[in-house]
C-alpha positions, 0 to 999 in steps of 0.5 A: 260132269265126268261121272254123270250117268246116261239114260234113255227114256222112250215114248216119254210124253205119256204113261210113265215117261214124264215121271221117268224123265223128271226123276232121272233128271232131278237125280242128276242123270243125263237123259236122252228123250225119245218120242215119235212126236219129237220130229215135230219141233213144236211137240219137242219144245212143249215137252222140253221147255220146262226140262232144261238139259234134256237131249232129243232123240229124233230117230223113230225106229228102235234100232236107230234110236240105239244107234243115235244114242251111241253116236252121241254118248260113250255109254248108256247106263240105263234104258227105260222102255216106256211102252203104251198103246190104246187098250181097247175093250170089246168082245173079241169077235168085234175087233179086227186082228189088226188091233192085236198086231198093233198092240203086239208091235208097240208093246212087245216087238218094239221093246224087244228090238230096242233092248236087242240093239242095246245088248252088244253095247251093254256087253262091251261096256261091262253091263247096264240096267234096263227097265221096262214099263209094262202092266199088271192088268193080267192079274185080273183078266176082264171080258173084252180085254183079250188083246191088251192082256195078251200084249202085256202078258207078252211083255212080262214074259219077255222080261223074264226070259231076257233077264236070264239071257243077259244076267251073265253079261252084267245087265239087269232087266226088271219091269215096273208093272203099274195099274191106276197110274195117272196118265192121259193114256190110260187114266185121264184126269178129266175122268178119274180125277175130275168126276165123282164117278171116276174118283168113286171107281178108283176108291172102289178098286184100289186099296190106297184109294187114289191114282198113283202119282207120277213122282211116286213112280219116279222113285222106283224108276230111279232106283232100278236105273241106278241099282249097282247090284245086278243080283236084282234082275227078272223082277216084275214089280207090281205098282198099283196101290194094292190092286187087285186086292180091292177090286170088286168081283164080277156079279 
């Protein structure tokens, strides 16, 4: 398929990763899938078994991921940086600073390095689209959430600044900022779909009254990855079913 577009999805086994991979694949893209677990053949086979045609990226370091892509493909039309890390909630004085460093490393440093490594290639090929999966959790700060809030705020700031820097080169960088997206990373089915307490929490907080479905996320990923208008850049798109408008106020 000479006109087939090529995409990279990182950390693709959780959060918005499966949605991005499936949406792009179903839309006819050639998709390279990265996950740190894929150096285990069993983990790769488990993920790729129902997704024929998916290409495995075996590199772990962000710069090496980009290098491997361009060793195997002539161009990269879209990069989807899907970044997640456990969001521990506890009083700040009880959490080691190592937790903050780990959050910043995975949620801010890794995508910064990944996109930075792709920039020279995007410039040479005349442009491209980059999509970061971030979070809008910082719209309603919670006690005990200083570490994940700081990391996610850093991600969204990164999108705004890098979008300005990349605009003149025909590269659009936008973010999808979800909350209440079904994923085992943050809203596991065993709690939020299979218990009445979990379902009640979602109904109370989310005006739509349910978790967001991965196939709904797919639509937006595919749109941003394939958008021909690079005038849309620097956007952080809330994707949370109307939250925090429906969130209960602290007593």
